[in-house]
C-alpha positions in Angstrom: 14.2 0.9 20.1 15.1 -0.5 16.8 12.5 -1.6 14.2 13.4 -4.7 12.1 11.2 -5.3 9.0 11.4 -9.0 7.2 9.3 -11.0 5.0 10.4 -9.4 1.9 11.7 -11.0 -1.5 10.8 -11.9 -4.9 7.5 -12.8 -5.9 5.5 -13.5 -9.1 2.6 -10.9 -10.1 -0.6 -12.1 -8.3 1.2 -13.5 -5.5 1.1 -12.8 -1.9 3.5 -11.5 1.0 3.4 -11.2 4.6 5.9 -8.5 5.8 6.8 -8.2 9.8 7.9 -5.3 11.6 9.2 -5.9 14.9 10.3 -4.0 17.5 13.3 -4.3 20.1 11.1 -3.7 23.1 7.6 -3.3 23.7 6.3 0.0 22.9 2.8 -0.7 21.4 1.1 1.3 24.6 2.3 4.2 23.4 3.5 4.2 19.9 1.4 3.6 16.7 3.4 2.0 13.7 2.8 3.0 10.1 4.0 0.9 6.9 5.7 3.1 4.2 7.2 2.0 0.7 9.6 3.5 -1.8 9.7 2.8 -5.4 12.8 3.6 -7.5 12.8 7.0 -8.3 9.6 7.9 -6.4 8.9 9.4 -3.0 8.6 7.3 -0.2 4.6 7.3 0.5 2.5 6.1 3.2 0.7 2.6 2.7 -0.9 2.1 6.2 -0.9 2.5 9.8 -2.0 1.0 13.0 -2.8 1.9 16.7 -1.8 -1.2 18.0 -3.4 -0.4 21.6 -6.9 -0.5 20.4 -6.5 -2.1 16.5 -7.6 0.8 15.0 -6.4 0.8 11.3 -6.1 3.3 8.0 -5.4 2.5 4.6 -3.7 5.1 2.0 -5.5 4.5 -1.3 -2.4 2.7 -2.7 -3.2 0.1 0.3 -6.9 -0.2 0.0 -8.2 -3.7 -0.8 -5.1 -5.6 -1.0 -3.2 -4.6 1.8 -4.1 -5.7 5.5 -2.3 -4.5 8.7 -2.5 -6.1 11.9 -0.3 -6.4 15.3 0.7 -9.2 17.6 1.4 -7.0 20.7 2.5 -10.4 22.5 5.5 -10.8 19.8 6.3 -6.9 19.5 5.1 -7.3 16.0 3.0 -5.5 13.4 2.2 -7.1 10.0 1.3 -6.2 6.7 -0.3 -8.6 4.3 0.1 -7.8 0.5 -2.3 -10.0 -1.8 -2.6 -9.8 -5.6 0.7 -8.2 -5.8 1.3 -6.2 -9.4 4.7 -5.0 -10.6 4.0 -1.4 -9.2 4.1 -2.9 -5.8 7.8 -3.1 -6.3 9.8 -1.2 -3.7 11.4 -0.9 -0.5 9.0 -1.1 2.4 9.8 0.6 5.7 7.9 0.8 9.2 7.9 3.6 11.4 7.0 4.2 15.1 5.8 7.8 16.5 3.7 8.8 19.5 1.3 10.6 17.0 -1.4 8.9 14.8 -0.7 11.9 12.2 2.6 11.1 11.2 2.4 7.2 11.0 -0.6 7.7 8.7 0.9 10.3 6.6 0.4 9.5 3.0 3.9 10.9 1.9 6.9 11.3 4.3 7.0 15.2 2.9 4.2 15.7 5.3 6.2 14.3 8.1 9.2 16.2 10.6 10.8 14.3 12.7 9.5 10.5 12.8 11.0 9.1 16.2 11.6 5.5 14.7 12.4 3.9 11.2 13.2 0.6 10.3 16.0 0.0 7.5 13.6 -1.5 5.1 13.0 -4.6 3.4 13.1 -5.0 -0.4 9.8 -6.4 -2.5 10.0 -7.2 -5.8 7.3 -8.3 -8.1 8.2 -10.0 -11.3 5.6 -9.8 -14.4 
């Protein structure tokens, strides 16, 4: 299974982006999906997660209020809408898949051992 992120780029402060995570095959019946991000010089942190089988979602403090996670199971894709972008949102954004909700919903990757699948990440750069 491969996860491919897209939708990143350069955006001005206050703007919006919608990131996509597309899987190479349908896994949403068994796998949960999480979005993580890693800013320069910082640890990889969890942002949000979803169980695509029933739409249950969770947001870490870093993602509350401005981030919306959703899925389109027919397209094997999970989205992360980010509004009111700030320079502190500059990071590489990764999606991950695992059968365990606790892993994809981790607040930090230090809490996770052996995530089943990671994407290669997509860069989001927010200019002042």
